[in-house]
C-alpha positions in Angstrom: -152.8 32.8 24.8 -156.1 33.4 26.6 -159.2 31.3 26.7 -161.9 32.9 24.6 -164.7 31.0 26.3 -164.9 33.7 29.0 -164.9 37.5 28.4 -164.7 39.7 31.5 -166.2 43.2 31.2 -165.3 46.1 33.5 -167.3 49.3 33.1 -165.4 52.2 34.4 -165.2 56.0 34.6 -162.3 57.8 36.4 -161.1 54.7 38.2 -157.4 55.3 38.1 -157.1 54.5 41.8 -158.5 51.0 41.5 -158.6 49.7 37.9 -154.9 48.7 37.7 -155.1 46.1 40.5 -158.4 44.8 39.1 -157.1 44.2 35.6 -153.8 42.8 36.9 -155.7 40.2 38.9 -157.8 39.3 35.8 -154.7 39.0 33.6 -153.1 36.6 36.3 -156.1 34.2 36.4 -155.4 30.5 36.3 -157.6 30.5 33.2 -156.9 33.8 31.3 -160.1 35.5 30.0 -160.6 38.1 27.4 -160.5 41.4 29.2 -162.8 44.2 28.0 -163.0 47.7 29.5 -166.0 49.9 28.7 -164.8 53.4 29.5 -167.3 56.1 30.4 -165.2 58.9 28.9 -162.8 59.1 31.8 -160.8 62.3 32.3 -158.1 60.7 34.4 -155.5 57.9 33.7 -158.1 55.1 33.6 -157.6 54.3 29.9 -153.9 54.6 30.0 -153.7 52.1 32.9 -156.3 49.8 31.1 -154.1 49.6 28.0 -151.5 47.6 30.0 -153.9 44.8 30.6 -157.1 45.0 28.5 -157.6 43.1 25.2 -160.3 45.6 24.2 -161.1 49.1 25.3 -164.3 50.7 24.0 -166.1 53.9 24.9 -169.7 53.9 26.0 -172.4 56.0 24.3 -173.2 58.2 27.3 -176.6 56.6 27.7 -176.0 55.1 31.1 -174.7 51.9 32.8 -177.2 49.5 31.2 -176.1 50.5 27.7 -172.4 50.3 28.7 -172.9 46.7 29.9 -174.7 45.9 26.7 -171.8 47.3 24.7 -169.5 45.1 26.6 -171.2 41.8 25.8 -171.8 42.8 22.2 -168.0 43.1 21.5 -167.1 40.1 23.6 -165.8 37.0 21.9 -166.6 34.6 24.7 -169.7 32.4 25.0 -169.6 33.3 28.7 -169.7 36.9 29.7 -168.7 37.9 33.2 -168.8 41.3 35.0 -166.9 42.8 37.8 -166.3 46.4 39.0 -163.1 48.4 38.8 -162.6 48.3 42.5 -162.9 44.5 42.6 -159.9 42.2 43.2 -160.8 38.9 41.5 -159.0 35.9 43.1 -156.9 33.8 40.8 -159.4 31.0 40.4 -162.5 33.2 39.8 -162.7 32.5 36.0 -161.8 28.9 36.5 -164.7 28.5 39.0 -167.1 30.3 36.7 -166.3 27.7 33.9 -166.8 24.9 36.4 -170.2 26.1 37.6 -171.7 27.3 34.3 -172.6 23.9 33.1 -176.4 23.6 33.4 -176.9 27.2 34.4 -177.6 30.4 32.5 -176.1 32.6 35.2 -173.8 32.2 38.2 -172.9 34.7 40.9 -171.3 34.8 44.3 -170.7 36.8 47.5 -169.0 40.1 47.8 -166.2 40.2 50.4 -164.8 43.6 51.6 -161.1 43.8 51.5 -160.8 47.2 53.3 -162.9 49.6 55.4 -164.1 50.1 58.9 -165.7 47.2 60.8 -169.2 48.6 60.7 -169.0 49.2 56.9 -167.6 45.7 56.4 -170.4 44.1 58.4 -173.0 46.1 56.3 -171.5 44.9 53.1 -171.3 41.3 54.2 -175.0 41.4 55.1 -176.0 42.8 51.7 -173.2 41.3 49.6 -173.3 37.8 51.0 -176.2 36.8 53.2 -178.9 38.7 51.3 -177.6 37.7 47.8 -177.4 34.0 48.9 -180.9 34.1 50.5 -182.4 35.6 47.3 -181.1 32.7 45.3 -182.4 30.2 47.9 -185.9 31.8 47.7 -186.0 31.7 43.9 -185.7 35.4 43.2 -181.9 35.8 42.6 -180.6 39.3 43.3 -177.6 39.1 41.1 -174.9 41.9 41.3 -172.9 43.0 38.4 -169.8 43.3 40.6 -169.6 39.5 40.5 -171.7 37.7 37.9 -171.4 35.6 34.8 -173.9 34.9 32.0 -174.2 32.8 28.9 -174.0 35.4 26.2 -176.9 33.8 24.3 -179.2 34.7 27.3 -178.1 38.4 27.3 -178.9 38.6 23.6 -182.5 37.8 24.4 -182.6 39.6 27.7 -180.3 42.6 27.6 -179.8 45.2 30.4 -182.6 47.8 30.4 -182.6 50.1 33.5 -180.0 52.5 34.8 -180.5 51.3 38.3 -181.3 47.8 39.4 -180.4 46.7 35.8 -178.8 43.5 37.3 -181.8 42.6 39.4 -184.1 43.2 36.4 -182.0 40.8 34.2 -181.9 38.2 37.0 -185.6 38.3 37.4 -186.2 37.8 33.6 -183.6 35.0 33.0 -184.6 33.0 36.1 -187.7 32.1 34.0 -185.6 30.6 31.2 -182.8 28.8 33.0 -181.1 28.2 36.3 -179.5 31.2 38.1 -177.2 29.9 40.9 -175.2 31.3 43.8 -171.8 29.7 44.7 -169.7 30.5 47.7 -166.4 29.9 45.8 -167.3 32.6 43.3 -166.5 35.2 46.0 -165.3 38.6 45.0 -163.1 40.9 47.1 -164.4 44.4 46.7 -163.9 47.9 48.1 -166.4 49.2 50.6 -166.4 52.7 49.1 -169.9 52.4 47.5 -171.3 51.2 50.8 -169.7 54.2 52.5 -171.2 56.5 49.9 -174.7 55.0 50.6 -175.1 53.3 47.3 -175.5 49.7 48.6 -177.9 50.8 51.3 -180.1 52.4 48.6 -179.7 49.3 46.4 -180.6 47.0 49.3 -183.8 49.1 49.8 -184.7 48.8 46.1 -183.9 45.1 45.9 -186.0 44.4 49.0 -189.0 46.4 47.7 -188.8 44.7 44.3 -188.4 41.3 45.9 -191.6 41.8 47.9 -193.4 43.0 44.7 -192.4 39.9 42.8 -193.4 37.6 45.7 -196.9 39.1 45.6 -197.2 38.7 41.9 -196.5 42.3 40.9 -194.1 43.6 38.3 -190.8 45.0 39.5 -190.3 48.8 39.3 -187.1 50.6 38.6 -187.9 53.3 41.2 -186.4 56.2 39.3 
């Protein structure tokens, strides 16, 4: 039996190297969630591996990551919808802690903790994935990250994902106006450093910072693409 209160969505494409460990960790949670994989038409063994653990596997519509994330929550049975990436390694109490913190909040998120990589890369990810995300919450403009976040599904119904980059920051900026979005240290998420090595997180940090400054000066955020 698994608790339907929480559905965890993993959007993936050609993630055979990582997704098995991610889904295994989700299936071994102290509070078992519904596990949903939204596959981006993988050409490797991603789907085959996912079948061992996932409760639902659905294909995206090839319209981008925002639509894939929306597909996930639309098929979810849980009242709480959480997201992590295929290269994440959720600790056993991650879902339990989500449930504990969700009372009174519309969204909760936590730090990203690198589980591999060179020292320089780990430091860079810790700055962006922990210090910056925590500071954004303190200053009232939460920069949520879909590698480690949970929402009340009712909020996503009114404020779905829109952009193909910064889709998470956009949602966070909108829902902070309708409820509390909180950062919690015990919602930490072990994650690979590969995207930081590929430059994605440095680019994301730049865009997050630019949009944070825009919002602080009363301007609308821009997707920058």
